[in-house]
C-alpha positions as CSV (number, residue, x, y, z in Angstrom):
1,M,12.9,7.9,-51.3
2,P,12.8,4.3,-52.6
3,L,14.1,3.7,-56.1
4,T,11.6,2.9,-58.9
5,M,11.7,-0.3,-60.9
6,K,13.2,1.6,-63.8
7,Q,16.0,3.1,-61.6
8,K,16.8,-0.3,-60.1
9,T,17.2,-1.7,-63.6
10,K,19.5,1.2,-64.4
11,V,21.5,0.4,-61.3
12,V,22.2,-3.1,-62.6
13,A,23.3,-1.8,-66.0
14,L,25.5,0.9,-64.5
15,W,27.2,-1.5,-62.1
16,Y,28.1,-3.9,-64.9
17,E,29.5,-0.9,-66.8
18,T,31.5,0.6,-63.9
19,K,32.1,-2.3,-61.5
20,S,31.9,0.3,-58.7
21,D,29.2,1.0,-56.2
22,V,30.3,4.7,-55.9
23,D,30.4,5.3,-59.6
24,T,27.1,3.6,-60.1
25,S,25.4,5.8,-57.5
26,R,27.0,9.0,-58.9
27,K,25.9,8.2,-62.5
28,L,22.4,7.3,-61.4
29,C,22.0,10.6,-59.6
30,Q,23.3,12.5,-62.7
31,E,20.9,10.7,-65.1
32,Y,17.8,11.0,-62.9
33,D,18.7,14.3,-61.2
34,L,18.4,12.8,-57.8
35,R,19.0,14.8,-54.6
36,T,21.9,13.9,-52.4
37,L,19.3,12.8,-49.8
38,D,17.9,10.3,-52.3
39,E,21.3,8.9,-53.5
40,P,21.4,5.1,-53.1
41,T,23.9,3.9,-50.5
42,N,26.5,1.3,-51.3
43,C,24.5,-1.2,-49.2
44,A,21.4,-0.5,-51.3
45,I,23.3,-1.1,-54.5
46,Q,24.8,-4.3,-53.3
47,R,21.4,-5.5,-52.2
48,I,19.9,-4.8,-55.7
49,M,22.8,-6.7,-57.3
50,K,22.6,-9.6,-55.0
51,H,18.9,-9.9,-55.7
52,F,19.5,-9.6,-59.4
53,E,22.2,-12.3,-59.4
54,Y,19.9,-14.7,-57.4
55,K,16.6,-14.0,-59.1
56,G,17.7,-12.9,-62.5
57,T,15.6,-9.7,-62.2
58,A,15.6,-6.5,-60.2
59,H,11.9,-6.8,-59.5
60,N,10.9,-8.2,-56.0
61,H,8.1,-10.6,-56.8
62,S,7.8,-11.6,-53.1
63,K,7.1,-8.1,-51.8
64,G,3.6,-7.9,-50.1
65,N,3.1,-11.7,-50.5
66,G,4.7,-13.0,-47.3
67,G,3.1,-14.5,-44.3
68,R,0.0,-16.6,-43.7
69,P,-2.9,-16.1,-46.2
70,A,-5.2,-13.4,-44.9
71,S,-8.2,-15.6,-45.7
72,V,-7.7,-17.7,-42.5
73,T,-7.7,-14.8,-40.0
74,K,-9.9,-12.5,-42.0
75,S,-12.6,-15.0,-42.5
76,Q,-15.8,-13.7,-40.8
77,A,-16.9,-17.3,-40.1
78,N,-13.6,-18.0,-38.3
79,I,-13.8,-14.7,-36.4
80,D,-17.4,-15.4,-35.3
81,A,-16.5,-19.0,-34.2
82,V,-13.6,-17.8,-32.1
83,Q,-15.6,-15.0,-30.6
84,H,-18.5,-17.3,-29.6
85,S,-16.0,-19.7,-28.1
86,S,-14.2,-17.0,-26.1
87,V,-17.6,-15.8,-24.7
88,D,-18.8,-19.3,-23.8
89,S,-15.5,-20.4,-22.3
90,P,-13.3,-17.4,-21.5
91,T,-10.7,-19.3,-19.5
92,K,-10.1,-22.0,-22.1
93,S,-6.6,-22.1,-23.6
94,H,-6.2,-21.0,-27.2
95,R,-4.7,-24.4,-28.1
96,R,-7.7,-26.2,-26.7
97,R,-9.9,-23.7,-28.5
98,S,-7.9,-24.4,-31.7
99,W,-8.5,-28.1,-31.5
100,E,-12.2,-27.8,-30.9
101,L,-12.7,-25.3,-33.8
102,G,-10.3,-26.9,-36.3
103,I,-8.4,-23.7,-36.8
104,K,-4.6,-23.6,-36.4
105,P,-3.3,-22.3,-33.0
106,T,-1.5,-19.4,-34.6
107,S,-4.6,-18.3,-36.5
108,V,-6.7,-18.5,-33.3
109,W,-4.2,-16.4,-31.5
110,R,-4.1,-13.8,-34.3
111,I,-7.9,-13.6,-34.3
112,L,-8.1,-13.2,-30.5
113,T,-5.5,-10.5,-30.4
114,K,-5.7,-8.7,-33.8
115,E,-9.3,-9.0,-34.8
116,L,-11.1,-9.3,-31.4
117,K,-8.6,-7.0,-29.6
118,L,-8.4,-9.3,-26.5
119,F,-5.6,-9.2,-24.0
120,P,-3.7,-12.0,-22.2
121,Y,-4.2,-11.9,-18.4
122,I,-2.6,-13.8,-15.6
123,I,-5.0,-15.3,-13.1
124,S,-4.2,-14.2,-9.5
125,I,-3.8,-16.8,-6.8
126,R,-5.6,-16.1,-3.5
127,H,-6.0,-17.9,-0.2
128,R,-9.1,-20.2,-0.3
129,L,-11.9,-18.6,1.8
130,S,-13.8,-20.8,4.3
131,Q,-17.4,-20.1,5.0
132,D,-16.4,-18.4,8.2
133,N,-13.9,-16.2,6.3
134,V,-16.7,-15.2,3.9
135,R,-19.1,-14.4,6.7
136,R,-16.5,-12.2,8.5
137,R,-15.7,-10.4,5.3
138,V,-19.4,-9.6,4.8
139,D,-19.8,-8.5,8.4
140,M,-16.7,-6.2,8.1
141,C,-17.9,-4.7,4.7
142,N,-21.4,-4.1,6.1
143,W,-19.9,-2.2,9.1
144,L,-17.5,-0.2,6.9
145,G,-20.3,0.6,4.4
146,D,-22.6,1.8,7.3
147,R,-19.8,4.0,8.6
148,M,-19.1,5.6,5.2
149,E,-22.9,6.1,4.6
150,W,-23.3,7.8,7.9
151,Y,-20.1,9.9,7.4
152,P,-19.0,10.0,3.8
153,N,-15.6,11.5,4.6
154,W,-14.8,8.8,7.2
155,I,-12.4,7.3,4.7
156,N,-10.2,10.4,5.2
157,L,-9.8,9.4,8.9
158,I,-8.4,5.9,8.2
159,W,-4.7,5.0,8.2
160,F,-4.1,1.8,6.4
161,N,-0.8,0.1,6.9
162,D,1.3,-2.9,5.9
163,E,4.9,-4.1,5.5
164,A,6.7,-5.6,2.5
165,N,10.0,-7.0,1.5
166,F,12.0,-5.6,-1.4
167,H,14.8,-7.8,-2.8
168,L,18.0,-6.5,-4.3
169,D,17.9,-8.9,-7.2
170,G,14.3,-8.0,-8.0
171,A,11.5,-10.2,-9.3
172,I,12.3,-12.9,-11.9
173,N,9.8,-13.1,-14.8
174,N,10.3,-16.5,-16.5
175,H,8.8,-15.2,-19.7
176,N,12.1,-13.4,-20.1
177,N,14.1,-16.7,-19.8
178,T,12.6,-18.4,-22.8
179,F,14.4,-18.8,-26.1
180,L,14.5,-21.2,-29.1
181,G,17.4,-23.5,-29.8
182,A,18.3,-27.0,-31.0
183,P,20.3,-28.4,-28.0
184,P,19.1,-28.0,-24.4
185,P,20.5,-24.7,-23.0
186,E,23.5,-24.7,-20.7
187,E,22.5,-21.2,-19.4
188,I,20.7,-20.8,-16.1
189,T,19.3,-17.8,-14.3
190,E,20.6,-17.5,-10.7
191,S,18.7,-15.9,-7.9
192,Y,19.2,-15.9,-4.1
193,L,17.2,-18.2,-1.9
194,N,17.3,-15.6,0.8
195,G,19.1,-12.8,-0.9
196,P,19.8,-9.2,0.3
197,N,16.6,-7.4,1.0
198,V,15.0,-4.7,3.1
199,T,11.6,-4.7,4.9
200,C,9.7,-1.5,5.3
201,F,6.4,-0.4,6.9
202,Y,4.2,2.1,5.1
203,A,0.9,3.8,6.2
204,F,-1.6,5.4,3.8
205,N,-4.4,7.9,4.3
206,A,-6.6,9.1,1.5
207,R,-6.3,12.7,2.7
208,W,-2.8,13.0,4.0
209,G,-1.1,10.5,1.7
210,M,1.8,8.3,2.7
211,L,3.9,8.1,5.8
212,G,7.1,6.1,5.8
213,P,9.1,4.2,4.9
214,Y,9.9,2.9,8.3
215,W,12.7,0.3,8.1
216,F,13.1,-2.7,10.3
217,E,16.7,-2.3,11.2
218,N,19.1,-1.8,14.1
219,D,21.1,1.2,15.1
220,N,23.7,0.2,12.5
221,S,21.2,0.3,9.7
222,R,21.3,-3.5,9.3
223,M,18.1,-5.4,8.7
224,V,16.7,-7.4,11.6
225,T,14.3,-10.2,12.0
226,I,10.9,-8.7,12.7
227,N,9.4,-9.4,16.1
228,S,6.7,-7.8,18.2
229,E,9.2,-5.6,20.0
230,C,10.7,-4.0,16.8
231,F,7.2,-3.8,15.3
232,R,6.0,-1.7,18.2
233,A,9.1,0.5,17.8
234,V,8.1,1.2,14.2
235,L,4.5,1.8,15.3
236,Q,5.7,4.4,17.8
237,K,7.7,6.2,15.0
238,F,4.6,6.2,12.8
239,H,2.4,7.5,15.6
240,D,4.8,10.3,16.4
241,D,4.9,11.4,12.7
242,R,1.1,11.0,12.3
243,T,0.5,13.2,15.4
244,Q,2.9,15.8,14.1
245,K,1.3,15.8,10.7
246,V,-2.4,16.1,11.7
247,T,-2.2,17.7,15.1
248,P,-4.1,20.8,14.0
249,H,-6.8,18.6,12.5
250,Q,-8.1,16.4,15.3
251,P,-5.6,13.5,15.5
252,S,-7.8,11.8,18.1
253,M,-10.4,11.0,15.5
254,T,-8.1,9.1,13.1
255,W,-8.5,5.4,12.8
256,F,-5.8,2.7,12.4
257,M,-6.4,-0.4,10.3
258,Q,-4.2,-3.5,10.1
259,D,-4.5,-7.0,8.9
260,G,-4.4,-10.1,11.0
261,A,-0.8,-11.1,10.7
262,P,0.5,-12.8,13.9
263,L,3.0,-10.0,14.3
264,H,0.2,-7.4,14.4
265,T,-2.1,-9.3,16.7
266,A,0.3,-10.3,19.5
267,G,-1.2,-9.5,22.9
268,D,1.4,-6.8,23.8
269,T,1.0,-5.2,20.3
270,I,-2.8,-5.0,20.6
271,T,-2.4,-3.5,24.1
272,F,0.1,-0.9,22.7
273,L,-2.2,0.0,19.8
274,W,-5.2,0.4,22.1
275,Q,-3.2,2.9,24.2
276,L,-2.5,4.9,21.0
277,F,-5.9,4.7,19.3
278,R,-8.4,3.4,21.8
279,N,-11.6,2.2,20.0
280,E,-10.5,3.8,16.7
281,L,-8.7,0.5,15.9
282,V,-9.7,-2.0,13.2
283,S,-7.8,-5.3,13.7
284,L,-8.2,-9.0,14.4
285,G,-8.6,-9.4,18.1
286,T,-10.4,-6.1,18.7
287,I,-14.0,-4.8,18.8
288,H,-13.9,-3.8,15.1
289,E,-12.4,-6.8,13.3
290,W,-10.4,-6.7,10.0
291,A,-11.5,-9.9,8.3
292,P,-8.8,-12.6,7.6
293,H,-7.5,-13.1,4.1
294,S,-8.6,-9.7,2.8
295,P,-5.6,-8.1,0.9
296,D,-8.0,-7.2,-1.9
297,L,-9.5,-4.6,0.5
298,N,-6.2,-3.1,1.7
299,P,-5.1,-0.3,-0.6
300,L,-1.4,-1.0,0.1
301,D,-1.9,-4.6,-1.0
302,Y,-4.1,-4.1,-4.1
303,W,-2.4,-0.9,-5.2
304,F,0.8,0.5,-3.7
305,W,3.1,-2.5,-3.3
306,G,2.6,-3.6,-7.0
307,A,3.2,-0.1,-8.3
308,A,6.2,0.5,-6.0
309,K,7.9,-2.8,-6.9
310,G,7.2,-2.3,-10.6
311,S,9.1,1.0,-10.3
312,V,11.9,-0.1,-8.1
313,Y,12.6,-3.4,-10.0
314,A,12.8,-1.6,-13.3
315,N,16.3,-0.4,-12.2
316,H,19.3,-2.6,-11.7
317,L,20.4,-1.7,-8.2
318,A,23.8,-2.5,-6.8
319,T,23.4,-1.9,-3.0
320,L,20.8,-2.0,-0.3
321,D,21.2,1.7,0.1
322,D,20.3,2.2,-3.5
323,L,17.3,-0.1,-3.0
324,K,16.1,1.9,0.0
325,Q,16.5,5.2,-1.8
326,D,14.4,3.9,-4.7
327,V,11.7,2.6,-2.4
328,S,11.6,6.0,-0.7
329,K,11.2,7.7,-4.2
330,S,8.1,5.5,-4.9
331,L,6.5,7.1,-1.8
332,Q,7.2,10.6,-3.0
333,A,5.7,9.8,-6.4
334,V,2.2,9.3,-4.9
335,S,0.3,12.5,-5.6
336,H,-2.6,14.0,-3.6
337,E,-5.0,13.2,-6.5
338,T,-3.9,9.6,-6.6
339,G,-4.5,9.2,-2.9
340,K,-8.0,10.7,-3.3
341,K,-8.8,8.2,-6.1
342,V,-7.5,5.3,-4.1
343,G,-9.8,6.3,-1.2
344,Q,-12.8,6.4,-3.5
345,N,-11.9,3.0,-4.9
346,F,-11.9,1.6,-1.3
347,G,-15.6,2.4,-1.0
348,V,-16.2,0.8,-4.4
349,R,-14.4,-2.3,-3.4
350,I,-16.5,-2.6,-0.2
351,N,-19.6,-2.5,-2.3
352,A,-18.1,-5.0,-4.8
353,C,-17.3,-7.4,-2.0
354,L,-20.8,-7.3,-0.7
355,N,-22.2,-7.7,-4.2
356,R,-20.1,-10.9,-4.5
357,G,-21.3,-12.2,-1.1
358,G,-17.9,-11.8,0.5
359,A,-15.9,-13.6,-2.2
360,H,-12.5,-12.4,-3.4
361,I,-12.5,-9.5,-5.8
362,E,-9.8,-8.6,-8.3
363,N,-10.7,-6.0,-11.0
364,V,-13.4,-3.6,-10.1
365,N,-15.4,-1.3,-12.4
366,S,-16.2,1.8,-10.4
367,K,-19.3,2.5,-12.6
368,D,-20.8,-0.9,-11.5
369,F,-20.6,-0.3,-7.7
370,A,-20.4,3.4,-7.2
């Protein structure tokens, strides 16, 4: 329990009497009948004496009076001005907003975060869509929407897929490389230009969950450059696992969706996929086209890769085997309930894309488009 002002004054008197931190503490406890738990430590006594010698009093006049005056950030006029500005120009920087409103940048930032409870967001960078891209996205979403309206459980028949690289040195966040100092820093942060990494293929179904990871590697478990031949070998492994997993449940009715990466749409690969899935295939270069530049509609892109890399890169891994093991764990962490929610969100995103006329979508409120 903190000492009272009277007890602190007594500490000063006892210390000058005994010249000992231990004796001062012992006599104070005897005089005020303090419990051992409340006995002041040597550091506490030294802090009181240092303050007394510097200020000439045991009383801390500065307590509770530090920091910027509350009148600036608590002023309702300033709060209203910042709020109106943020509504009218949500993407404007807080420094520009500060200059326009005549309020210091730190005060504007405090009002935005503490009073208005706003959060800083990083704007995503997406490929610029041409008019043809937009038209094809609308056509695809109309077709998908019609299928799901005709058969609401159709989403449970779709196998989405994609591949991604995982680097051993993880992702670098430059916000973690910032510090204050007088001279320019000599320190640098090193990263590999083409460092050790693994490439894996995953497939996702809202009902059956995840299949994978399938590694692009040779017989010696060494990573290889991905070409059409090794991609088809991975597809065959996936097809075998899928067939084994859903054989009792009409495997011939399942659909396969892939984006338009050149690796996916090579002539031999499309022929191979057609032999496996026939017309139940959604891909560039087929009857049912997957629109170009549509990662915001692929669950693996807008959900899984970000979640998996966030989990994997949180650990400091030493070897590629450790990296592969952690990537595999990220698959096992996907619950049936999560898969179901992701499937429902896919339908919501289709409606959101149509609502925006085929434009990119980022954050989707399910209540607006359900």
